[in-house]
LUMZAFI-969782 format. One record per residue (C-alpha): residue in three letters; x, y, z. Coordinates in steps of 0.2 Angstrom, whole numbers, plus 5000, padded with zeros to 4 digits. Example, Ala and Ser with C-alpha at 12.3 -4.5 7.8 and 13.67 -1.06 7.14 Angstrom:
# residues 2
Ala506249785039 Ser506849955036 
***
This chain:
# residues 211
Ser608063185860 Gly609963185862 Asp609962995864 Pro608362935854 Leu607562765854 Ile607662765835 Asp609462785828 Ala609562945817 Glu610662875804 Lys609662715802 Ala608062825801 Met608862935788 Arg609362785777 Ala607562715778 Arg606962895773 Lys608062895758 Arg607762715753 Asn606562675739 Val605662505742 Ala604162435732 Gln602562395741 Asn602262205741 Pro600362175736 Lys600462015747 Asp600762115763 Pro599362175773 Leu599062365774 Ile599062415792 Ala598462585799 Gly598862655816 Phe597762805822 Asp598162915837 Pro596763035839 Lys597063215845 Gly597263245863 Ser597363425869 Gly598363585867 Lys599563575852 Asp599363385850 Thr598863325832 Ala597763175826 Asp598963065816 Leu598662915804 Val600062805798 Leu599962675785 Arg601162525784 Arg601262395771 Gly602662265775 Asn604262355773 Val603562515768 Val602762665777 Pro601962745761 Phe600862875769 Tyr600462975785 Lys599263115789 Glu599163245802 Trp597563335807 Ala598063485818 Asp596363575819 Pro595063495831 Met593663395823 Glu592163305831 Pro592363115833 Met591163085819 Glu592163185807 Tyr593663065810 Val592462915808 Gly592062975790 Lys593863005786 Leu594462835792 Ala593062745784 Asn593462825768 Met595262775770 Ile594762595774 Asp593662585759 Thr594862675747 Tyr596462575751 His595762415757 Ile596562425774 Asp596662255782 Lys596862315800 Met596662485809 Phe597362495827 Ile596662645836 Asp597362715853 Tyr595962675866 Gly596362835876 Tyr595462955865 Gly594862845851 Asp593662725859 Gly592162815853 Ile592862835836 Ala593162645835 Ser591462595842 Arg590562695828 Leu591662625815 Lys591262445821 Glu589362495821 Leu589662545803 Gly590262365798 Tyr592162385801 Gly592162275816 Asp593362145808 Ile594562285804 Val594562405818 Gln595362365835 Thr595762485850 Val597462465859 Asn597762525876 Phe599562585878 Ser599662515896 Glu598862345892 Arg599862185894 Pro601162155880 Ile601361995871 Glu603061975878 Asp602662015896 Asp604261955903 Lys605262085893 Tyr604162245892 Leu603262345905 Asn601762375894 Lys601062375876 Arg601762545872 Ala603562485876 Glu603362335865 Met602662425850 Ala603962555851 Cys605462435852 Asn604662335838 Ala604562495827 Arg606362535832 Asp606962355826 Trp605962365810 Ile606762535805 Ala608562465809 Glu608362335795 Asp609162365778 Asn607562345768 Lys606362475776 Ser605662635769 Ile604862785778 Pro604162945771 Asp605563065765 Asp604763205776 Glu605563305790 Ala604063305801 Phe603963115801 Tyr605763105804 Thr605963225818 Asp604463155827 Leu605162985827 Leu606763055835 Cys605963145849 Val605662995859 Pro607162955871 Arg608062785872 Glu607162645881 Lys607462615900 Glu607262475912 Thr606262455928 Ser606962385944 Arg606262215938 Gly607162225921 Leu605662265911 Ile605862385896 His604862545897 Ile604762715887 Glu604762885893 Ser603062955897 Lys602163055884 Asp601963195897 Asn603863205899 Ile604163205881 Arg602863345879 Lys603763455891 Val605363445881 Tyr604663425863 Gly603163545865 Arg601863425860 Ser601463235861 Pro602363125848 Gly600763085839 Ile601663025823 Ser602762905833 Asp601162835842 Ala600262805826 Phe601762725818 Trp602062615834 Leu600162555833 Thr600562475816 Phe601562345826 Ala600162315840 Tyr599762135834 Pro600162015820 Val599062045805 Lys598561935790 Lys597962005774 Thr596062005773 Ser595662105757 Gly596061955745 Asp596762015728 Lys596262195731 Phe597762305730 Lys597862495728 Lys599562575729 Val599662705743 Thr600762855739 Val601263005749 Asp600263115737 Asn598663055743 
***
């Protein structure tokens, strides 16, 4: 985007910044399942001030294949909370809950009511702006990866409705310009859906980009 939601220079600084993961911070996952066409399924992990890992799946998979991969991630890295886009992920989340991950997995509808409903049009706008503000701070770190970086910058700057509520350009319009849905951005935004407390006790496994 020529005028992106997330400032390119601030994102680049976060990309080049090395910040240690704090074991006391909860590990939060955002998962945006594959939609259609050139869309990808995307998973982003965030622990406090650090996004240590993200994963793209370009090839289509059956929902139960995603269930297996996500369950393995939860068990391996002791994920405290996983927010899943309701649109394509309701069935995936339901199965994970059946497998015993009900306290960890939560679906999020991007059009649902935001926490600050006097400021944002919907949950999507609230999450996106919270992610923008997070990156703007001087102590944040994201993957030093071109695909992650460019996906964040494809989303145009926020706008206001006639009622003064902040909203974000629709995914359909972004897809027309960018060629695909900004799945990495959506997954990253999902890590800001709701406040999360650490639930995995003293368990801690450092997540790295090599996983």
